[in-house]
Backbone as JSON Lines, residues from 0, in Angstrom:
{"i":0,"aa":"X","n":[0.96,-1.06,0.04],"ca":[0.3,-0.12,-0.24],"c":[1.08,1.32,-0.11]}
{"i":1,"aa":"X","n":[0.76,2.2,-0.21],"ca":[1.02,3.6,-0.93],"c":[1.13,4.24,-0.07]}
{"i":2,"aa":"X","n":[1.87,4.74,0.59],"ca":[1.73,6.0,2.21],"c":[1.62,7.4,1.61]}
{"i":3,"aa":"X","n":[0.53,8.15,1.92],"ca":[0.4,9.45,1.87],"c":[1.1,10.33,2.58]}
{"i":4,"aa":"X","n":[1.24,11.04,2.19],"ca":[1.88,12.24,3.41],"c":[0.44,13.12,3.58]}
{"i":5,"aa":"X","n":[0.31,13.61,4.99],"ca":[-0.65,14.31,5.63],"c":[-0.48,15.65,6.59]}
{"i":6,"aa":"X","n":[-0.82,16.61,6.55],"ca":[-0.3,17.45,7.61],"c":[-1.8,18.02,8.21]}
{"i":7,"aa":"X","n":[-1.24,17.14,9.83],"ca":[-2.64,17.69,10.94],"c":[-1.83,18.76,11.75]}
{"i":8,"aa":"X","n":[-2.79,19.49,12.76],"ca":[-2.6,20.09,13.85],"c":[-2.89,19.65,15.0]}
{"i":9,"aa":"X","n":[-1.97,19.38,15.95],"ca":[-2.15,18.65,17.3],"c":[-1.55,19.6,18.7]}
{"i":10,"aa":"X","n":[-2.19,19.35,19.47],"ca":[-1.62,20.09,20.48],"c":[-0.24,20.03,21.03]}
{"i":11,"aa":"X","n":[0.42,20.93,21.17],"ca":[2.1,20.7,21.71],"c":[1.85,19.79,23.13]}
{"i":12,"aa":"X","n":[1.16,19.54,23.96],"ca":[1.37,19.06,24.98],"c":[0.97,17.14,24.59]}
{"i":13,"aa":"X","n":[0.1,17.03,23.84],"ca":[-0.26,16.02,23.29],"c":[0.69,14.94,22.31]}
{"i":14,"aa":"X","n":[1.09,16.01,21.34],"ca":[2.22,15.77,20.44],"c":[3.58,15.56,21.03]}
{"i":15,"aa":"X","n":[3.96,15.76,22.65],"ca":[5.04,15.39,23.49],"c":[4.42,13.79,24.21]}
{"i":16,"aa":"X","n":[3.57,13.89,24.82],"ca":[3.25,12.67,25.01],"c":[3.23,11.64,23.76]}
{"i":17,"aa":"X","n":[2.91,11.61,22.5],"ca":[2.98,10.91,20.57],"c":[4.14,10.27,21.12]}
{"i":18,"aa":"X","n":[5.38,11.76,21.21],"ca":[6.62,11.44,21.13],"c":[7.0,10.58,22.02]}
{"i":19,"aa":"X","n":[6.68,10.77,23.3],"ca":[7.03,9.58,24.44],"c":[6.61,8.43,24.25]}
{"i":20,"aa":"X","n":[5.62,8.19,23.74],"ca":[4.79,6.77,23.2],"c":[5.37,6.18,21.98]}
{"i":21,"aa":"X","n":[6.17,6.87,21.17],"ca":[6.9,6.14,20.3],"c":[8.45,5.94,20.36]}
{"i":22,"aa":"X","n":[8.72,6.45,21.65],"ca":[10.22,6.31,21.71],"c":[10.24,5.06,22.47]}
{"i":23,"aa":"X","n":[9.33,4.91,23.02],"ca":[9.0,3.75,24.16],"c":[8.68,2.64,23.2]}
{"i":24,"aa":"X","n":[8.02,3.0,22.0],"ca":[7.83,1.4,20.93],"c":[8.83,1.29,20.34]}
{"i":25,"aa":"X","n":[9.67,2.77,19.88],"ca":[10.6,2.28,19.47],"c":[10.02,2.48,17.44]}
{"i":26,"aa":"X","n":[9.02,3.22,17.57],"ca":[7.98,3.65,16.41],"c":[8.47,4.98,15.98]}
{"i":27,"aa":"X","n":[8.21,5.14,14.57],"ca":[7.91,6.7,14.13],"c":[6.87,6.88,14.47]}
{"i":28,"aa":"X","n":[6.89,8.26,14.59],"ca":[5.31,9.51,14.59],"c":[4.23,8.54,13.56]}
{"i":29,"aa":"X","n":[4.91,8.5,12.33],"ca":[3.68,7.81,11.65],"c":[3.03,6.43,11.67]}
{"i":30,"aa":"X","n":[4.02,5.69,12.12],"ca":[3.59,4.54,12.37],"c":[3.02,4.27,13.66]}
{"i":31,"aa":"X","n":[3.6,4.94,14.58],"ca":[2.68,5.05,16.21],"c":[0.8,5.63,15.63]}
{"i":32,"aa":"X","n":[0.86,6.23,14.64],"ca":[-0.05,7.45,14.28],"c":[-1.08,6.2,14.19]}
{"i":33,"aa":"X","n":[-0.33,5.61,12.48],"ca":[-1.01,4.69,11.63],"c":[-1.85,3.49,12.52]}
{"i":34,"aa":"X","n":[-0.84,3.22,13.85],"ca":[-1.23,1.88,14.05],"c":[-2.78,2.18,15.13]}
{"i":35,"aa":"X","n":[-2.68,3.52,15.49],"ca":[-3.58,3.9,16.41],"c":[-5.39,3.83,15.55]}
{"i":36,"aa":"X","n":[-4.78,4.71,14.67],"ca":[-5.87,4.81,13.33],"c":[-6.51,3.14,12.91]}
{"i":37,"aa":"X","n":[-5.43,2.44,12.86],"ca":[-6.31,0.89,12.05],"c":[-6.32,0.24,13.41]}
{"i":38,"aa":"X","n":[-6.33,0.64,14.93],"ca":[-7.07,-0.23,15.71],"c":[-8.45,0.38,15.99]}
{"i":39,"aa":"X","n":[-8.59,1.42,16.15],"ca":[-9.72,2.52,16.49],"c":[-10.55,1.85,15.1]}
{"i":40,"aa":"X","n":[-10.28,1.88,13.94],"ca":[-10.83,1.65,12.94],"c":[-11.14,0.31,12.61]}
{"i":41,"aa":"X","n":[-10.88,-0.61,13.06],"ca":[-10.84,-2.16,13.3],"c":[-12.28,-2.87,13.51]}
{"i":42,"aa":"X","n":[-12.58,-2.05,14.98],"ca":[-14.29,-2.24,14.6],"c":[-14.18,-2.61,16.37]}
{"i":43,"aa":"X","n":[-14.28,-1.51,17.07],"ca":[-14.26,-0.83,18.7],"c":[-13.61,-1.44,19.36]}
{"i":44,"aa":"X","n":[-13.88,-1.69,20.97],"ca":[-13.24,-1.88,21.72],"c":[-13.37,-2.95,22.69]}
{"i":45,"aa":"X","n":[-13.04,-3.15,23.6],"ca":[-14.16,-3.79,25.14],"c":[-13.68,-5.59,24.95]}
{"i":46,"aa":"X","n":[-14.13,-5.93,26.17],"ca":[-14.44,-7.42,25.87],"c":[-15.06,-7.89,24.81]}
{"i":47,"aa":"X","n":[-15.93,-7.27,24.06],"ca":[-17.05,-8.42,23.03],"c":[-15.93,-8.4,21.88]}
{"i":48,"aa":"X","n":[-14.79,-8.32,21.6],"ca":[-13.31,-8.3,20.86],"c":[-13.12,-9.97,20.9]}
{"i":49,"aa":"X","n":[-13.48,-10.39,22.29],"ca":[-12.94,-11.73,22.54],"c":[-13.76,-12.33,22.03]}
{"i":50,"aa":"X","n":[-13.41,-13.98,21.3],"ca":[-14.42,-14.55,20.62],"c":[-15.37,-15.61,21.58]}
{"i":51,"aa":"X","n":[-14.46,-15.8,23.05],"ca":[-15.44,-16.24,24.07],"c":[-16.55,-15.59,24.68]}
{"i":52,"aa":"X","n":[-16.23,-14.14,24.86],"ca":[-17.09,-13.48,25.26],"c":[-18.0,-13.24,24.48]}
{"i":53,"aa":"X","n":[-17.68,-12.63,23.33],"ca":[-18.84,-12.88,21.95],"c":[-19.78,-13.8,22.13]}
{"i":54,"aa":"X","n":[-19.44,-15.05,22.47],"ca":[-20.2,-16.64,22.28],"c":[-20.95,-16.18,23.2]}
{"i":55,"aa":"X","n":[-20.29,-15.81,24.68],"ca":[-21.62,-16.04,25.95],"c":[-22.81,-14.84,25.43]}
{"i":56,"aa":"X","n":[-21.85,-13.83,25.11],"ca":[-22.84,-13.0,24.95],"c":[-24.38,-13.25,23.96]}
{"i":57,"aa":"X","n":[-23.62,-14.01,22.82],"ca":[-25.14,-14.92,21.88],"c":[-25.9,-15.51,22.66]}
{"i":58,"aa":"X","n":[-25.29,-16.09,23.72],"ca":[-25.66,-17.32,24.31],"c":[-26.7,-16.72,25.26]}
{"i":59,"aa":"X","n":[-26.5,-15.74,25.68],"ca":[-27.11,-14.75,26.73],"c":[-28.4,-14.41,25.96]}
{"i":60,"aa":"X","n":[-28.39,-13.71,25.27],"ca":[-29.42,-13.17,24.08],"c":[-30.2,-13.78,23.69]}
{"i":61,"aa":"X","n":[-29.74,-15.36,23.24],"ca":[-30.45,-16.16,23.02],"c":[-31.03,-16.87,24.05]}
{"i":62,"aa":"X","n":[-30.48,-16.86,25.35],"ca":[-31.51,-17.4,26.47],"c":[-32.83,-16.26,26.9]}
{"i":63,"aa":"X","n":[-32.42,-15.39,27.01],"ca":[-33.09,-14.01,26.98],"c":[-34.36,-13.92,26.41]}
{"i":64,"aa":"X","n":[-34.29,-13.9,25.0],"ca":[-34.85,-14.14,23.88],"c":[-35.98,-15.3,24.18]}
{"i":65,"aa":"X","n":[-35.15,-16.54,24.34],"ca":[-36.24,-17.69,24.67],"c":[-37.24,-17.5,25.74]}
{"i":66,"aa":"X","n":[-36.92,-16.84,26.87],"ca":[-37.36,-16.64,28.12],"c":[-38.68,-15.53,27.68]}
{"i":67,"aa":"X","n":[-38.25,-14.54,26.71],"ca":[-39.5,-13.97,26.66],"c":[-40.64,-14.19,25.63]}
{"i":68,"aa":"X","n":[-40.27,-15.76,25.29],"ca":[-41.37,-15.99,23.92],"c":[-42.96,-16.88,25.18]}
């Protein structure tokens, strides 16, 4: 995939925190921000990302639905 150069504006304090996170991870700003964007756009957060938890939630939903009938 071809990378495109973009210009963004960001608060100095937030940029300093981003730079600290990049240094800890050994990443460039671009790589770090790309990872964050990819994770955010990949489909949410929380326990529902775990397949076992999703299966349990589906089972609970089905049981509640069956009890309502």
